[in-house]
PyMOL Python script that loads the backbone (N, CA, C, O; Angstrom):
from pymol import cmd

cmd.read_pdbstr("""\
ATOM      1  N   UNK A   1      19.060 180.628  39.444  1.00  0.00           N
ATOM      2  CA  UNK A   1      20.052 179.505  39.538  1.00  0.00           C
ATOM      3  C   UNK A   1      20.615 179.237  38.150  1.00  0.00           C
ATOM      4  O   UNK A   1      19.955 179.410  37.125  1.00  0.00           O
ATOM      5  N   UNK A   2      21.837 178.818  38.176  1.00  0.00           N
ATOM      6  CA  UNK A   2      22.588 178.525  36.954  1.00  0.00           C
ATOM      7  C   UNK A   2      21.966 177.358  36.227  1.00  0.00           C
ATOM      8  O   UNK A   2      21.870 176.265  36.786  1.00  0.00           O
ATOM      9  N   UNK A   3      21.531 177.566  34.964  1.00  0.00           N
ATOM     10  CA  UNK A   3      20.874 176.539  34.264  1.00  0.00           C
ATOM     11  C   UNK A   3      21.746 175.460  33.631  1.00  0.00           C
ATOM     12  O   UNK A   3      21.281 174.402  33.207  1.00  0.00           O
ATOM     13  N   UNK A   4      23.040 175.790  33.591  1.00  0.00           N
ATOM     14  CA  UNK A   4      23.914 174.817  32.951  1.00  0.00           C
ATOM     15  C   UNK A   4      24.711 173.836  33.936  1.00  0.00           C
ATOM     16  O   UNK A   4      25.692 173.192  33.565  1.00  0.00           O
ATOM     17  N   UNK A   5      24.225 173.798  35.129  1.00  0.00           N
ATOM     18  CA  UNK A   5      24.924 172.945  36.116  1.00  0.00           C
ATOM     19  C   UNK A   5      24.752 171.507  35.866  1.00  0.00           C
ATOM     20  O   UNK A   5      25.680 170.758  36.172  1.00  0.00           O
ATOM     21  N   UNK A   6      23.696 171.036  35.356  1.00  0.00           N
ATOM     22  CA  UNK A   6      23.408 169.625  35.159  1.00  0.00           C
ATOM     23  C   UNK A   6      24.361 169.001  34.128  1.00  0.00           C
ATOM     24  O   UNK A   6      24.932 167.949  34.415  1.00  0.00           O
ATOM     25  N   UNK A   7      24.556 169.585  32.968  1.00  0.00           N
ATOM     26  CA  UNK A   7      25.530 169.026  32.060  1.00  0.00           C
ATOM     27  C   UNK A   7      26.929 169.001  32.627  1.00  0.00           C
ATOM     28  O   UNK A   7      27.710 168.088  32.359  1.00  0.00           O
ATOM     29  N   UNK A   8      27.243 170.048  33.439  1.00  0.00           N
ATOM     30  CA  UNK A   8      28.603 170.021  34.089  1.00  0.00           C
ATOM     31  C   UNK A   8      28.779 168.897  35.061  1.00  0.00           C
ATOM     32  O   UNK A   8      29.808 168.221  35.064  1.00  0.00           O
ATOM     33  N   UNK A   9      27.743 168.682  35.921  1.00  0.00           N
ATOM     34  CA  UNK A   9      27.796 167.606  36.835  1.00  0.00           C
ATOM     35  C   UNK A   9      27.893 166.261  36.120  1.00  0.00           C
ATOM     36  O   UNK A   9      28.725 165.418  36.454  1.00  0.00           O
ATOM     37  N   UNK A  10      27.047 166.088  35.157  1.00  0.00           N
ATOM     38  CA  UNK A  10      27.018 164.855  34.401  1.00  0.00           C
ATOM     39  C   UNK A  10      28.387 164.579  33.732  1.00  0.00           C
ATOM     40  O   UNK A  10      28.816 163.431  33.623  1.00  0.00           O
ATOM     41  N   UNK A  11      29.044 165.643  33.297  1.00  0.00           N
ATOM     42  CA  UNK A  11      30.338 165.528  32.610  1.00  0.00           C
ATOM     43  C   UNK A  11      31.412 165.145  33.597  1.00  0.00           C
ATOM     44  O   UNK A  11      32.384 164.499  33.206  1.00  0.00           O
ATOM     45  N   UNK A  12      31.288 165.503  34.829  1.00  0.00           N
ATOM     46  CA  UNK A  12      32.376 165.258  35.808  1.00  0.00           C
ATOM     47  C   UNK A  12      32.276 163.825  36.366  1.00  0.00           C
ATOM     48  O   UNK A  12      33.301 163.235  36.707  1.00  0.00           O
ATOM     49  N   UNK A  13      31.114 163.280  36.462  1.00  0.00           N
ATOM     50  CA  UNK A  13      30.917 161.951  37.125  1.00  0.00           C
ATOM     51  C   UNK A  13      31.759 160.897  36.427  1.00  0.00           C
ATOM     52  O   UNK A  13      32.578 160.264  37.094  1.00  0.00           O
ATOM     53  N   UNK A  14      31.612 160.670  35.140  1.00  0.00           N
ATOM     54  CA  UNK A  14      32.478 159.652  34.468  1.00  0.00           C
ATOM     55  C   UNK A  14      33.912 159.870  34.566  1.00  0.00           C
ATOM     56  O   UNK A  14      34.652 158.900  34.729  1.00  0.00           O
ATOM     57  N   UNK A  15      34.381 161.068  34.481  1.00  0.00           N
ATOM     58  CA  UNK A  15      35.780 161.377  34.545  1.00  0.00           C
ATOM     59  C   UNK A  15      36.368 161.000  35.917  1.00  0.00           C
ATOM     60  O   UNK A  15      37.396 160.333  36.039  1.00  0.00           O
ATOM     61  N   UNK A  16      35.637 161.480  36.943  1.00  0.00           N
ATOM     62  CA  UNK A  16      36.108 161.233  38.268  1.00  0.00           C
ATOM     63  C   UNK A  16      36.130 159.737  38.640  1.00  0.00           C
ATOM     64  O   UNK A  16      37.051 159.260  39.303  1.00  0.00           O
ATOM     65  N   UNK A  17      35.110 159.028  38.202  1.00  0.00           N
ATOM     66  CA  UNK A  17      35.043 157.593  38.433  1.00  0.00           C
ATOM     67  C   UNK A  17      36.090 156.809  37.723  1.00  0.00           C
ATOM     68  O   UNK A  17      36.710 155.903  38.279  1.00  0.00           O
ATOM     69  N   UNK A  18      36.281 157.172  36.477  1.00  0.00           N
ATOM     70  CA  UNK A  18      37.318 156.574  35.639  1.00  0.00           C
ATOM     71  C   UNK A  18      38.707 156.919  36.133  1.00  0.00           C
ATOM     72  O   UNK A  18      39.568 156.040  36.180  1.00  0.00           O
ATOM     73  N   UNK A  19      38.934 158.045  36.469  1.00  0.00           N
ATOM     74  CA  UNK A  19      40.264 158.608  36.887  1.00  0.00           C
ATOM     75  C   UNK A  19      40.628 157.882  38.250  1.00  0.00           C
ATOM     76  O   UNK A  19      41.733 157.366  38.412  1.00  0.00           O
ATOM     77  N   UNK A  20      39.683 157.870  39.175  1.00  0.00           N
ATOM     78  CA  UNK A  20      39.978 157.195  40.445  1.00  0.00           C
ATOM     79  C   UNK A  20      40.266 155.702  40.307  1.00  0.00           C
ATOM     80  O   UNK A  20      41.236 155.190  40.866  1.00  0.00           O
ATOM     81  N   UNK A  21      39.479 155.069  39.614  1.00  0.00           N
ATOM     82  CA  UNK A  21      39.592 153.623  39.416  1.00  0.00           C
ATOM     83  C   UNK A  21      40.917 153.244  38.704  1.00  0.00           C
ATOM     84  O   UNK A  21      41.697 152.427  39.193  1.00  0.00           O
ATOM     85  N   UNK A  22      41.122 153.846  37.582  1.00  0.00           N
ATOM     86  CA  UNK A  22      42.414 153.478  36.828  1.00  0.00           C
ATOM     87  C   UNK A  22      43.627 153.894  37.570  1.00  0.00           C
ATOM     88  O   UNK A  22      44.568 153.113  37.709  1.00  0.00           O
ATOM     89  N   UNK A  23      43.639 155.137  38.068  1.00  0.00           N
ATOM     90  CA  UNK A  23      44.886 155.647  38.676  1.00  0.00           C
ATOM     91  C   UNK A  23      45.251 154.822  39.949  1.00  0.00           C
ATOM     92  O   UNK A  23      46.392 154.392  40.118  1.00  0.00           O
ATOM     93  N   UNK A  24      44.227 154.619  40.844  1.00  0.00           N
ATOM     94  CA  UNK A  24      44.521 153.885  42.042  1.00  0.00           C
ATOM     95  C   UNK A  24      44.932 152.465  41.759  1.00  0.00           C
ATOM     96  O   UNK A  24      45.835 151.927  42.400  1.00  0.00           O
ATOM     97  N   UNK A  25      44.276 151.864  40.806  1.00  0.00           N
ATOM     98  CA  UNK A  25      44.662 150.388  40.440  1.00  0.00           C
ATOM     99  C   UNK A  25      46.056 150.371  39.911  1.00  0.00           C
ATOM    100  O   UNK A  25      46.863 149.573  40.386  1.00  0.00           O
ATOM    101  N   UNK A  26      46.391 151.182  38.977  1.00  0.00           N
ATOM    102  CA  UNK A  26      47.786 151.217  38.415  1.00  0.00           C
ATOM    103  C   UNK A  26      48.833 151.502  39.426  1.00  0.00           C
ATOM    104  O   UNK A  26      49.874 150.847  39.488  1.00  0.00           O
ATOM    105  N   UNK A  27      48.531 152.532  40.255  1.00  0.00           N
ATOM    106  CA  UNK A  27      49.496 152.979  41.259  1.00  0.00           C
ATOM    107  C   UNK A  27      49.734 151.834  42.275  1.00  0.00           C
ATOM    108  O   UNK A  27      50.880 151.597  42.656  1.00  0.00           O
ATOM    109  N   UNK A  28      48.727 151.156  42.699  1.00  0.00           N
ATOM    110  CA  UNK A  28      48.879 150.130  43.652  1.00  0.00           C
ATOM    111  C   UNK A  28      49.671 148.929  43.022  1.00  0.00           C
ATOM    112  O   UNK A  28      50.543 148.337  43.657  1.00  0.00           O
ATOM    113  N   UNK A  29      49.327 148.611  41.767  1.00  0.00           N
ATOM    114  CA  UNK A  29      50.028 147.480  41.080  1.00  0.00           C
ATOM    115  C   UNK A  29      51.576 147.847  40.858  1.00  0.00           C
ATOM    116  O   UNK A  29      52.454 147.000  41.026  1.00  0.00           O
ATOM    117  N   UNK A  30      51.833 149.087  40.492  1.00  0.00           N
ATOM    118  CA  UNK A  30      53.261 149.455  40.254  1.00  0.00           C
ATOM    119  C   UNK A  30      53.997 149.494  41.582  1.00  0.00           C
ATOM    120  O   UNK A  30      55.155 149.081  41.644  1.00  0.00           O
ATOM    121  N   UNK A  31      53.393 149.954  42.601  1.00  0.00           N
ATOM    122  CA  UNK A  31      54.077 150.054  43.891  1.00  0.00           C
ATOM    123  C   UNK A  31      54.321 148.673  44.456  1.00  0.00           C
ATOM    124  O   UNK A  31      55.352 148.403  45.072  1.00  0.00           O
ATOM    125  N   UNK A  32      53.276 147.738  44.214  1.00  0.00           N
ATOM    126  CA  UNK A  32      53.495 146.319  44.662  1.00  0.00           C
ATOM    127  C   UNK A  32      54.544 145.634  43.950  1.00  0.00           C
ATOM    128  O   UNK A  32      55.313 144.868  44.530  1.00  0.00           O
ATOM    129  N   UNK A  33      54.612 145.903  42.592  1.00  0.00           N
ATOM    130  CA  UNK A  33      55.617 145.155  41.794  1.00  0.00           C
ATOM    131  C   UNK A  33      56.995 145.735  41.938  1.00  0.00           C
ATOM    132  O   UNK A  33      57.956 144.974  42.048  1.00  0.00           O
ATOM    133  N   UNK A  34      57.148 147.047  41.944  1.00  0.00           N
ATOM    134  CA  UNK A  34      58.495 147.676  41.925  1.00  0.00           C
ATOM    135  C   UNK A  34      58.899 148.339  43.203  1.00  0.00           C
ATOM    136  O   UNK A  34      60.089 148.556  43.431  1.00  0.00           O
ATOM    137  N   UNK A  35      57.916 148.685  44.082  1.00  0.00           N
ATOM    138  CA  UNK A  35      58.208 149.341  45.313  1.00  0.00           C
ATOM    139  C   UNK A  35      58.900 150.731  45.101  1.00  0.00           C
ATOM    140  O   UNK A  35      58.458 151.559  44.304  1.00  0.00           O
ATOM    141  N   UNK A  36      59.974 150.921  45.840  1.00  0.00           N
ATOM    142  CA  UNK A  36      60.596 152.210  45.785  1.00  0.00           C
ATOM    143  C   UNK A  36      61.609 152.312  44.631  1.00  0.00           C
ATOM    144  O   UNK A  36      62.312 153.314  44.504  1.00  0.00           O
ATOM    145  N   UNK A  37      61.677 151.233  43.768  1.00  0.00           N
ATOM    146  CA  UNK A  37      62.642 151.310  42.670  1.00  0.00           C
ATOM    147  C   UNK A  37      62.140 152.041  41.429  1.00  0.00           C
ATOM    148  O   UNK A  37      62.819 152.128  40.406  1.00  0.00           O
ATOM    149  N   UNK A  38      60.908 152.568  41.567  1.00  0.00           N
ATOM    150  CA  UNK A  38      60.380 153.368  40.405  1.00  0.00           C
ATOM    151  C   UNK A  38      61.132 154.673  40.221  1.00  0.00           C
ATOM    152  O   UNK A  38      61.398 155.406  41.174  1.00  0.00           O
ATOM    153  N   UNK A  39      61.464 154.939  38.974  1.00  0.00           N
ATOM    154  CA  UNK A  39      61.974 156.265  38.650  1.00  0.00           C
ATOM    155  C   UNK A  39      60.863 157.302  38.589  1.00  0.00           C
ATOM    156  O   UNK A  39      59.679 156.969  38.535  1.00  0.00           O
ATOM    157  N   UNK A  40      61.275 158.580  38.599  1.00  0.00           N
ATOM    158  CA  UNK A  40      60.282 159.569  38.571  1.00  0.00           C
ATOM    159  C   UNK A  40      59.336 159.585  37.381  1.00  0.00           C
ATOM    160  O   UNK A  40      58.143 159.869  37.490  1.00  0.00           O
ATOM    161  N   UNK A  41      59.924 159.270  36.260  1.00  0.00           N
ATOM    162  CA  UNK A  41      59.112 159.233  35.032  1.00  0.00           C
ATOM    163  C   UNK A  41      58.124 158.041  35.045  1.00  0.00           C
ATOM    164  O   UNK A  41      57.077 158.114  34.401  1.00  0.00           O
ATOM    165  N   UNK A  42      58.429 156.993  35.739  1.00  0.00           N
ATOM    166  CA  UNK A  42      57.533 155.823  35.818  1.00  0.00           C
ATOM    167  C   UNK A  42      56.437 156.110  36.866  1.00  0.00           C
ATOM    168  O   UNK A  42      55.387 155.469  36.825  1.00  0.00           O
ATOM    169  N   UNK A  43      56.646 157.031  37.780  1.00  0.00           N
ATOM    170  CA  UNK A  43      55.642 157.403  38.712  1.00  0.00           C
ATOM    171  C   UNK A  43      54.512 158.195  38.050  1.00  0.00           C
ATOM    172  O   UNK A  43      53.403 158.231  38.584  1.00  0.00           O
ATOM    173  N   UNK A  44      54.757 158.811  36.936  1.00  0.00           N
ATOM    174  CA  UNK A  44      53.719 159.526  36.229  1.00  0.00           C
ATOM    175  C   UNK A  44      52.937 158.604  35.288  1.00  0.00           C
ATOM    176  O   UNK A  44      51.981 159.087  34.681  1.00  0.00           O
ATOM    177  N   UNK A  45      53.259 157.331  35.118  1.00  0.00           N
ATOM    178  CA  UNK A  45      52.552 156.460  34.273  1.00  0.00           C
ATOM    179  C   UNK A  45      51.137 156.269  34.572  1.00  0.00           C
ATOM    180  O   UNK A  45      50.348 156.246  33.627  1.00  0.00           O
ATOM    181  N   UNK A  46      50.695 156.123  35.831  1.00  0.00           N
ATOM    182  CA  UNK A  46      49.289 156.006  36.069  1.00  0.00           C
ATOM    183  C   UNK A  46      48.460 157.214  35.678  1.00  0.00           C
ATOM    184  O   UNK A  46      47.339 157.068  35.190  1.00  0.00           O
ATOM    185  N   UNK A  47      48.983 158.365  35.880  1.00  0.00           N
ATOM    186  CA  UNK A  47      48.254 159.601  35.457  1.00  0.00           C
ATOM    187  C   UNK A  47      48.156 159.716  33.899  1.00  0.00           C
ATOM    188  O   UNK A  47      47.143 160.148  33.350  1.00  0.00           O
ATOM    189  N   UNK A  48      49.242 159.315  33.236  1.00  0.00           N
ATOM    190  CA  UNK A  48      49.194 159.343  31.772  1.00  0.00           C
ATOM    191  C   UNK A  48      48.167 158.339  31.172  1.00  0.00           C
ATOM    192  O   UNK A  48      47.491 158.626  30.184  1.00  0.00           O
ATOM    193  N   UNK A  49      48.086 157.155  31.817  1.00  0.00           N
ATOM    194  CA  UNK A  49      47.148 156.143  31.385  1.00  0.00           C
ATOM    195  C   UNK A  49      45.746 156.632  31.738  1.00  0.00           C
ATOM    196  O   UNK A  49      44.827 156.348  30.970  1.00  0.00           O
ATOM    197  N   UNK A  50      45.516 157.331  32.819  1.00  0.00           N
ATOM    198  CA  UNK A  50      44.181 157.916  33.071  1.00  0.00           C
ATOM    199  C   UNK A  50      43.728 158.907  32.085  1.00  0.00           C
ATOM    200  O   UNK A  50      42.540 158.987  31.771  1.00  0.00           O
ATOM    201  N   UNK A  51      44.644 159.671  31.584  1.00  0.00           N
ATOM    202  CA  UNK A  51      44.282 160.701  30.599  1.00  0.00           C
ATOM    203  C   UNK A  51      43.951 159.991  29.296  1.00  0.00           C
ATOM    204  O   UNK A  51      43.004 160.361  28.602  1.00  0.00           O
ATOM    205  N   UNK A  52      44.712 159.001  28.976  1.00  0.00           N
ATOM    206  CA  UNK A  52      44.395 158.229  27.663  1.00  0.00           C
ATOM    207  C   UNK A  52      43.010 157.515  27.848  1.00  0.00           C
ATOM    208  O   UNK A  52      42.192 157.493  26.928  1.00  0.00           O
ATOM    209  N   UNK A  53      42.790 156.976  28.976  1.00  0.00           N
ATOM    210  CA  UNK A  53      41.516 156.217  29.162  1.00  0.00           C
ATOM    211  C   UNK A  53      40.343 157.232  29.138  1.00  0.00           C
ATOM    212  O   UNK A  53      39.274 156.906  28.620  1.00  0.00           O
ATOM    213  N   UNK A  54      40.518 158.410  29.670  1.00  0.00           N
ATOM    214  CA  UNK A  54      39.455 159.523  29.704  1.00  0.00           C
ATOM    215  C   UNK A  54      39.232 159.880  28.206  1.00  0.00           C
ATOM    216  O   UNK A  54      38.089 159.969  27.757  1.00  0.00           O
ATOM    217  N   UNK A  55      40.261 160.069  27.489  1.00  0.00           N
ATOM    218  CA  UNK A  55      40.108 160.513  26.110  1.00  0.00           C
ATOM    219  C   UNK A  55      39.338 159.435  25.284  1.00  0.00           C
ATOM    220  O   UNK A  55      38.499 159.794  24.458  1.00  0.00           O
ATOM    221  N   UNK A  56      39.604 158.168  25.490  1.00  0.00           N
ATOM    222  CA  UNK A  56      38.967 157.101  24.755  1.00  0.00           C
ATOM    223  C   UNK A  56      37.504 156.969  25.114  1.00  0.00           C
ATOM    224  O   UNK A  56      36.650 156.799  24.244  1.00  0.00           O
ATOM    225  N   UNK A  57      37.206 157.053  26.471  1.00  0.00           N
ATOM    226  CA  UNK A  57      35.879 156.732  26.906  1.00  0.00           C
ATOM    227  C   UNK A  57      34.960 157.943  27.005  1.00  0.00           C
ATOM    228  O   UNK A  57      33.788 157.854  26.637  1.00  0.00           O
ATOM    229  N   UNK A  58      35.445 159.025  27.473  1.00  0.00           N
ATOM    230  CA  UNK A  58      34.615 160.173  27.841  1.00  0.00           C
ATOM    231  C   UNK A  58      34.538 161.241  26.723  1.00  0.00           C
ATOM    232  O   UNK A  58      33.820 162.223  26.909  1.00  0.00           O
ATOM    233  N   UNK A  59      35.206 161.111  25.620  1.00  0.00           N
ATOM    234  CA  UNK A  59      35.139 162.113  24.564  1.00  0.00           C
ATOM    235  C   UNK A  59      33.689 162.241  23.943  1.00  0.00           C
ATOM    236  O   UNK A  59      33.243 163.345  23.629  1.00  0.00           O
ATOM    237  N   UNK A  60      33.026 161.159  23.790  1.00  0.00           N
ATOM    238  CA  UNK A  60      31.675 161.223  23.261  1.00  0.00           C
ATOM    239  C   UNK A  60      30.795 161.940  24.211  1.00  0.00           C
ATOM    240  O   UNK A  60      29.948 162.735  23.802  1.00  0.00           O
ATOM    241  N   UNK A  61      30.977 161.672  25.516  1.00  0.00           N
ATOM    242  CA  UNK A  61      30.104 162.447  26.489  1.00  0.00           C
ATOM    243  C   UNK A  61      30.443 163.925  26.504  1.00  0.00           C
ATOM    244  O   UNK A  61      29.564 164.768  26.688  1.00  0.00           O
ATOM    245  N   UNK A  62      31.733 164.246  26.308  1.00  0.00           N
ATOM    246  CA  UNK A  62      32.079 165.624  26.283  1.00  0.00           C
ATOM    247  C   UNK A  62      31.498 166.311  25.074  1.00  0.00           C
ATOM    248  O   UNK A  62      30.984 167.425  25.172  1.00  0.00           O
ATOM    249  N   UNK A  63      31.575 165.665  23.951  1.00  0.00           N
ATOM    250  CA  UNK A  63      30.945 166.261  22.735  1.00  0.00           C
ATOM    251  C   UNK A  63      29.425 166.566  22.973  1.00  0.00           C
ATOM    252  O   UNK A  63      28.925 167.631  22.611  1.00  0.00           O
ATOM    253  N   UNK A  64      28.769 165.645  23.557  1.00  0.00           N
ATOM    254  CA  UNK A  64      27.321 165.892  23.768  1.00  0.00           C
ATOM    255  C   UNK A  64      27.150 166.996  24.842  1.00  0.00           C
ATOM    256  O   UNK A  64      26.188 167.762  24.774  1.00  0.00           O
ATOM    257  N   UNK A  65      28.047 167.089  25.811  1.00  0.00           N
ATOM    258  CA  UNK A  65      28.014 168.158  26.803  1.00  0.00           C
ATOM    259  C   UNK A  65      28.160 169.504  26.103  1.00  0.00           C
ATOM    260  O   UNK A  65      27.350 170.402  26.329  1.00  0.00           O
ATOM    261  N   UNK A  66      29.177 169.661  25.256  1.00  0.00           N
ATOM    262  CA  UNK A  66      29.411 170.921  24.542  1.00  0.00           C
ATOM    263  C   UNK A  66      28.228 171.222  23.654  1.00  0.00           C
ATOM    264  O   UNK A  66      27.826 172.381  23.561  1.00  0.00           O
ATOM    265  N   UNK A  67      27.646 170.220  22.988  1.00  0.00           N
ATOM    266  CA  UNK A  67      26.532 170.465  22.124  1.00  0.00           C
ATOM    267  C   UNK A  67      25.290 170.934  22.916  1.00  0.00           C
ATOM    268  O   UNK A  67      24.538 171.789  22.448  1.00  0.00           O
ATOM    269  N   UNK A  68      25.099 170.390  24.063  1.00  0.00           N
ATOM    270  CA  UNK A  68      23.954 170.874  24.866  1.00  0.00           C
ATOM    271  C   UNK A  68      24.153 172.256  25.333  1.00  0.00           C
ATOM    272  O   UNK A  68      23.191 173.022  25.382  1.00  0.00           O
ATOM    273  N   UNK A  69      25.379 172.641  25.691  1.00  0.00           N
ATOM    274  CA  UNK A  69      25.696 174.061  26.079  1.00  0.00           C
ATOM    275  C   UNK A  69      25.454 175.019  24.857  1.00  0.00           C
ATOM    276  O   UNK A  69      24.842 176.081  24.966  1.00  0.00           O
ATOM    277  N   UNK A  70      25.977 174.557  23.709  1.00  0.00           N
ATOM    278  CA  UNK A  70      25.861 175.466  22.533  1.00  0.00           C
ATOM    279  C   UNK A  70      24.300 175.622  22.131  1.00  0.00           C
ATOM    280  O   UNK A  70      23.864 176.695  21.713  1.00  0.00           O
ATOM    281  N   UNK A  71      23.573 174.589  22.272  1.00  0.00           N
ATOM    282  CA  UNK A  71      22.125 174.753  21.989  1.00  0.00           C
ATOM    283  C   UNK A  71      21.425 175.673  23.047  1.00  0.00           C
ATOM    284  O   UNK A  71      20.504 176.428  22.739  1.00  0.00           O
ATOM    285  N   UNK A  72      21.919 175.559  24.295  1.00  0.00           N
ATOM    286  CA  UNK A  72      21.314 176.460  25.266  1.00  0.00           C
ATOM    287  C   UNK A  72      21.658 177.929  24.990  1.00  0.00           C
ATOM    288  O   UNK A  72      20.819 178.811  25.169  1.00  0.00           O
ATOM    289  N   UNK A  73      22.898 178.183  24.551  1.00  0.00           N
ATOM    290  CA  UNK A  73      23.309 179.555  24.194  1.00  0.00           C
ATOM    291  C   UNK A  73      22.476 180.086  22.989  1.00  0.00           C
ATOM    292  O   UNK A  73      22.007 181.224  22.984  1.00  0.00           O
ATOM    293  N   UNK A  74      22.318 179.195  21.966  1.00  0.00           N
ATOM    294  CA  UNK A  74      21.520 179.646  20.785  1.00  0.00           C
ATOM    295  C   UNK A  74      20.106 179.961  21.184  1.00  0.00           C
ATOM    296  O   UNK A  74      19.542 180.964  20.747  1.00  0.00           O
ATOM    297  N   UNK A  75      19.515 179.103  22.023  1.00  0.00           N
ATOM    298  CA  UNK A  75      18.154 179.431  22.489  1.00  0.00           C
ATOM    299  C   UNK A  75      18.141 180.724  23.215  1.00  0.00           C
ATOM    300  O   UNK A  75      17.186 181.471  23.004  1.00  0.00           O
ATOM    301  N   UNK A  76      19.081 181.094  24.050  1.00  0.00           N
ATOM    302  CA  UNK A  76      19.088 182.320  24.816  1.00  0.00           C
ATOM    303  C   UNK A  76      19.231 183.521  23.845  1.00  0.00           C
ATOM    304  O   UNK A  76      18.626 184.575  24.041  1.00  0.00           O
ATOM    305  N   UNK A  77      20.024 183.326  22.832  1.00  0.00           N
ATOM    306  CA  UNK A  77      20.138 184.416  21.766  1.00  0.00           C
ATOM    307  C   UNK A  77      18.883 184.689  21.014  1.00  0.00           C
ATOM    308  O   UNK A  77      18.534 185.833  20.722  1.00  0.00           O
ATOM    309  N   UNK A  78      18.181 183.572  20.692  1.00  0.00           N
ATOM    310  CA  UNK A  78      16.882 183.731  20.061  1.00  0.00           C
ATOM    311  C   UNK A  78      15.920 184.386  20.884  1.00  0.00           C
ATOM    312  O   UNK A  78      15.184 185.246  20.400  1.00  0.00           O
ATOM    313  N   UNK A  79      15.851 184.018  22.226  1.00  0.00           N
ATOM    314  CA  UNK A  79      14.998 184.699  23.139  1.00  0.00           C
ATOM    315  C   UNK A  79      15.273 186.081  23.322  1.00  0.00           C
ATOM    316  O   UNK A  79      14.327 186.858  23.446  1.00  0.00           O
ATOM    317  N   UNK A  80      16.478 186.500  23.354  1.00  0.00           N
ATOM    318  CA  UNK A  80      16.824 187.953  23.487  1.00  0.00           C
ATOM    319  C   UNK A  80      16.481 188.695  22.222  1.00  0.00           C
ATOM    320  O   UNK A  80      16.050 189.845  22.303  1.00  0.00           O
ATOM    321  N   UNK A  81      16.653 188.090  21.030  1.00  0.00           N
ATOM    322  CA  UNK A  81      16.278 188.799  19.808  1.00  0.00           C
ATOM    323  C   UNK A  81      14.761 188.906  19.735  1.00  0.00           C
ATOM    324  O   UNK A  81      14.259 189.940  19.294  1.00  0.00           O
ATOM    325  N   UNK A  82      13.988 187.866  20.156  1.00  0.00           N
ATOM    326  CA  UNK A  82      12.546 188.038  20.113  1.00  0.00           C
ATOM    327  C   UNK A  82      12.042 188.998  21.168  1.00  0.00           C
ATOM    328  O   UNK A  82      11.036 189.661  20.916  1.00  0.00           O
ATOM    329  N   UNK A  83      12.679 189.128  22.363  1.00  0.00           N
ATOM    330  CA  UNK A  83      12.357 190.081  23.320  1.00  0.00           C
ATOM    331  C   UNK A  83      12.651 191.501  22.814  1.00  0.00           C
ATOM    332  O   UNK A  83      11.849 192.419  22.981  1.00  0.00           O
ATOM    333  N   UNK A  84      13.813 191.646  22.199  1.00  0.00           N
ATOM    334  CA  UNK A  84      14.160 192.919  21.653  1.00  0.00           C
ATOM    335  C   UNK A  84      13.183 193.370  20.535  1.00  0.00           C
ATOM    336  O   UNK A  84      12.817 194.543  20.461  1.00  0.00           O
ATOM    337  N   UNK A  85      12.789 192.457  19.708  1.00  0.00           N
ATOM    338  CA  UNK A  85      11.873 192.779  18.624  1.00  0.00           C
ATOM    339  C   UNK A  85      10.485 193.118  19.172  1.00  0.00           C
ATOM    340  O   UNK A  85       9.786 193.938  18.576  1.00  0.00           O
ATOM    341  N   UNK A  86      10.071 192.526  20.269  1.00  0.00           N
ATOM    342  CA  UNK A  86       8.785 192.848  20.855  1.00  0.00           C
ATOM    343  C   UNK A  86       8.796 194.194  21.557  1.00  0.00           C
ATOM    344  O   UNK A  86       7.798 194.915  21.549  1.00  0.00           O
ATOM    345  N   UNK A  87       9.990 194.551  22.200  1.00  0.00           N
ATOM    346  CA  UNK A  87      10.068 195.788  22.857  1.00  0.00           C
ATOM    347  C   UNK A  87      10.164 196.954  21.900  1.00  0.00           C
ATOM    348  O   UNK A  87       9.549 197.996  22.130  1.00  0.00           O
ATOM    349  N   UNK A  88      10.946 196.794  20.802  1.00  0.00           N
ATOM    350  CA  UNK A  88      11.117 197.886  19.889  1.00  0.00           C
ATOM    351  C   UNK A  88      10.024 197.956  18.841  1.00  0.00           C
ATOM    352  O   UNK A  88       9.929 198.938  18.104  1.00  0.00           O
ATOM    353  N   UNK A  89       9.168 196.886  18.764  1.00  0.00           N
ATOM    354  CA  UNK A  89       8.080 196.872  17.820  1.00  0.00           C
ATOM    355  C   UNK A  89       8.448 196.451  16.475  1.00  0.00           C
ATOM    356  O   UNK A  89       7.656 196.604  15.545  1.00  0.00           O
ATOM    357  N   UNK A  90       9.709 195.879  16.295  1.00  0.00           N
ATOM    358  CA  UNK A  90      10.108 195.475  14.983  1.00  0.00           C
ATOM    359  C   UNK A  90      10.159 194.101  14.842  1.00  0.00           C
ATOM    360  O   UNK A  90      10.487 193.602  13.765  1.00  0.00           O
TER     361      UNK A  90
END
""", "prot")
cmd.dss("prot")
cmd.show_as("cartoon", "prot")
cmd.util.cbc("prot")
cmd.orient("prot")
């Protein structure tokens, strides 16, 4: 089974929750306030705000996610080198 699935799942949960909450709230408020008078560029505002909110809130989590993956890769490399050394006798 894939060993890196837990950090991936943990990394997706805050993003999805934040994205859904911010996007739906902003979209509902904009549609309630302006209705069909919104221009195309204004319709993209909720998604842009979601990206900014994600970058502000979830970057620390992303950094820890990447660090965990890097440490797992380094452990795997060390294990392969140790296995190779034991097989070749060196």
